[in-house]
matplotlib code that plots the C-alpha trace (Angstrom):
import matplotlib.pyplot as plt

x = [0.0, 1.2, 0.9, -0.3, 2.5, 0.9, -1.7, -4.8, -6.1, -9.8, -10.1, -8.5, -10.8, -13.8, -12.5, -11.9, -15.3, -17.0, -14.9, -15.9, -19.5, -19.6, -17.2, -16.5, -17.9, -18.0, -18.7, -18.5, -16.0, -15.8, -12.3, -11.0, -9.5, -5.8, -5.3, -9.0, -11.9, -14.1, -15.1, -15.0, -16.4, -14.5, -15.2, -13.4, -13.4, -12.8, -12.8, -12.5, -11.4, -9.7, -7.7, -4.8, -3.5, -6.6, -6.2, -2.5, -3.5, -6.0, -3.3, -0.9, -3.5, -4.9, -2.6, -3.9, -3.2, -3.9, -4.5, -5.3, -8.8, -9.1, -12.5, -13.3, -13.8, -13.7, -10.2, -11.1, -12.0, -9.5, -7.7, -9.5, -7.8, -9.0, -7.8, -8.6, -8.1, -9.0, -10.5, -8.6, -7.5, -11.1, -12.3, -9.6, -10.4, -14.2, -13.9, -11.9, -14.2, -17.6, -18.5, -18.3, -20.1, -23.6, -24.4, -22.1, -22.8, -25.0, -22.4, -19.6, -21.4, -21.9, -18.2, -17.0, -19.2, -17.7, -14.3, -15.0, -14.8, -11.5, -8.4, -4.7, -3.2, -1.9, -4.3, -7.0, -9.5, -13.1, -15.7, -18.6, -20.9, -18.4, -18.1, -21.9, -22.1, -19.4, -21.2, -24.5, -22.7, -21.2, -24.6, -26.0, -23.3, -24.4, -28.0, -27.2, -25.5, -28.6, -30.9, -29.6]
y = [0.0, 3.5, 6.5, 9.9, 12.0, 15.5, 17.6, 18.1, 21.5, 22.3, 21.8, 18.4, 17.4, 18.4, 16.5, 13.3, 13.6, 13.8, 10.8, 8.8, 9.8, 8.4, 5.4, 4.7, 2.3, 3.0, -0.3, -2.3, -5.2, -7.9, -9.0, -11.1, -9.1, -9.9, -12.6, -13.1, -15.2, -12.1, -10.5, -6.8, -4.4, -1.7, 0.7, 0.6, 2.7, 1.2, 2.9, 1.1, 2.6, 1.9, 5.1, 4.2, 7.8, 9.1, 6.2, 7.0, 10.6, 9.4, 7.2, 10.1, 12.1, 9.5, 6.4, 2.9, 0.3, -0.2, -3.6, -4.8, -6.3, -9.8, -9.4, -11.7, -9.4, -9.3, -8.8, -5.3, -4.0, -1.9, -3.2, -2.2, -1.2, -0.7, 1.7, 0.7, 2.2, 0.7, 1.7, 4.8, 6.0, 5.7, 7.8, 10.5, 10.6, 10.8, 13.5, 15.7, 15.2, 15.1, 18.7, 17.8, 14.5, 14.1, 10.5, 8.8, 11.2, 8.8, 6.0, 8.5, 9.8, 6.2, 5.4, 8.5, 7.6, 4.1, 5.6, 6.8, 3.1, 2.4, 2.4, 2.0, -1.4, -1.9, 0.5, -0.2, -2.7, -1.6, -2.4, -4.7, -1.7, -0.1, -3.4, -3.6, 0.0, -0.7, -3.8, -1.9, 0.8, -1.8, -3.4, 0.0, 0.4, -2.9, -1.8, 1.5, -0.4, -2.5, 0.4, 1.9]
z = [0.0, -0.9, 1.4, 0.2, -1.3, -1.8, -0.1, -2.4, -3.5, -3.2, -7.0, -6.8, -3.9, -6.0, -9.0, -7.0, -5.3, -8.8, -9.9, -6.8, -7.2, -10.7, -10.6, -6.9, -4.3, -0.6, 1.0, 4.2, 4.7, 7.3, 8.4, 11.3, 14.1, 14.6, 17.2, 17.5, 16.1, 16.0, 12.7, 12.7, 10.1, 8.3, 5.5, 2.1, -0.9, -4.3, -7.7, -11.0, -14.3, -17.6, -17.1, -15.0, -14.8, -12.9, -10.4, -9.9, -9.2, -6.5, -5.1, -4.9, -3.0, -0.6, -0.7, -1.2, -3.8, -7.5, -9.0, -12.5, -12.6, -13.9, -15.5, -18.5, -21.4, -25.2, -26.7, -27.9, -24.5, -22.5, -19.4, -16.2, -13.0, -9.4, -6.7, -3.2, 0.2, 3.5, 6.8, 8.2, 4.8, 3.5, 6.4, 5.8, 2.1, 2.6, 5.3, 2.8, -0.2, 1.7, 0.9, -2.8, -2.8, -4.0, -5.0, -2.5, 0.4, 2.5, 2.3, 3.0, 6.2, 7.5, 6.7, 8.5, 11.5, 11.4, 11.5, 15.1, 16.1, 14.4, 16.5, 15.4, 15.9, 19.4, 21.2, 23.7, 22.2, 21.5, 24.1, 23.4, 22.8, 20.4, 18.5, 18.2, 17.0, 14.5, 13.2, 12.8, 10.8, 8.5, 8.0, 7.2, 4.5, 3.0, 3.1, 1.4, -1.4, -2.0, -1.8, -5.0]

ax = plt.figure().add_subplot(projection="3d")
ax.plot(x, y, z, "-o")
ax.set_aspect("equal")
plt.show()
């Protein structure tokens, strides 16, 4: 995973927000907690495109990883790529672009709320109530994806 390398301008934030509104996916993800058998929910942001340059631009602003999508397609179709950022990076990105989001605003607001229940590795674990709140927010992200 790559870390951000530049601080975005207002115009760049608005551009990325529009790109994410049109091509992005803010979604919930279940993962096993380290050293535990408990599944915890996180938020992720994924954007697919056949234009690698715009995904590299997003990666430069917000970090994350880019991978080639292995989607069966006719030979004449362009190669597709996906930029993905996880939990804390997703929240930081969405907080910065929230004023410019239209379509993905509801998902972004839930993901940002979910970010309040994410702690860096090695810190005090979440309480049972916090884990339940986090799970409910992930379920809400799944619900919002199906509501479209």
